[in-house]
C-alpha positions, 0 to 999 in steps of 0.5 A, spaced: 666 164 145 664 164 153 666 157 154 673 158 150 674 164 155 672 159 161 677 154 159 683 158 158 681 161 165 681 154 168 687 152 164 691 158 167 688 157 174 690 149 174 697 151 171 698 156 177 696 151 182 701 146 179 707 151 179 705 153 187 704 146 189 711 143 186 715 149 189 712 148 196 713 141 196 721 142 193 725 139 198 730 144 202 737 144 199 741 141 205 748 143 206 754 140 210 757 143 216 765 144 214 770 141 219 773 146 224 772 148 231 766 152 234 766 156 240 763 160 245 762 161 253 762 154 256 762 150 250 767 147 244 765 143 238 770 140 234 767 138 227 771 132 223 768 129 217 761 127 219 761 127 226 763 132 232 765 132 239 763 137 244 766 139 250 762 143 255 762 145 263 762 138 267 760 134 261 762 132 254 758 129 248 758 126 241 754 128 235 754 123 229 753 125 222 751 127 217 752 134 220 747 138 215 743 144 215 737 146 211 737 153 207 734 157 213 740 154 217 736 149 221 739 143 224 737 137 228 743 132 230 743 126 234 748 124 239 750 123 246 751 127 252 755 125 258 755 129 265 762 129 268 763 130 276 769 129 280 772 122 282 771 115 278 765 114 273 761 108 273 762 103 268 755 103 265 755 111 264 761 111 259 757 111 253 752 117 256 745 119 254 742 119 248 741 127 246 738 131 240 742 137 238 738 142 235 739 149 233 740 154 227 746 157 223 747 164 221 754 165 217 759 164 223 754 164 229 750 158 231 745 157 236 745 150 239 740 147 244 742 140 247 736 136 249 736 129 253 732 124 248 729 120 253 727 125 259 726 131 254 730 135 259 733 141 256 741 141 258 742 148 256 742 153 250 749 155 247 751 161 242 757 159 238 762 162 233 766 159 228 773 159 231 771 163 237 774 163 244 772 158 249 772 158 256 770 151 259 770 149 267 771 142 268 769 138 274 774 136 278 
């Protein structure tokens, strides 16, 4: 009798562990960012299909897809960042610098941090709203 109770307890513990491990290892459900505009102070993002264009003060950029975020709203996207300035640009600067766009989405609000990939320099962090007002100052 004692060994039967022990066996049942051991089976129960194993079952609980299997369920816990499978729940923890389950991949997060990814959602795709829908097409449309996001805006905020000093930034605008236009999402089209699996890419986006970004326009901000004295710079612009692109994000290449897929533009997905996890069930907690977190994302990390790759793209380019190009500084702008007055006057002509050099031919070798036309493509911009590789950049990582990280942040989170909660409802109609997005927090976005732009980091240059090569130097790990953070360009800025922005707060955007879906369809939000935009005011950008361009360098001329």
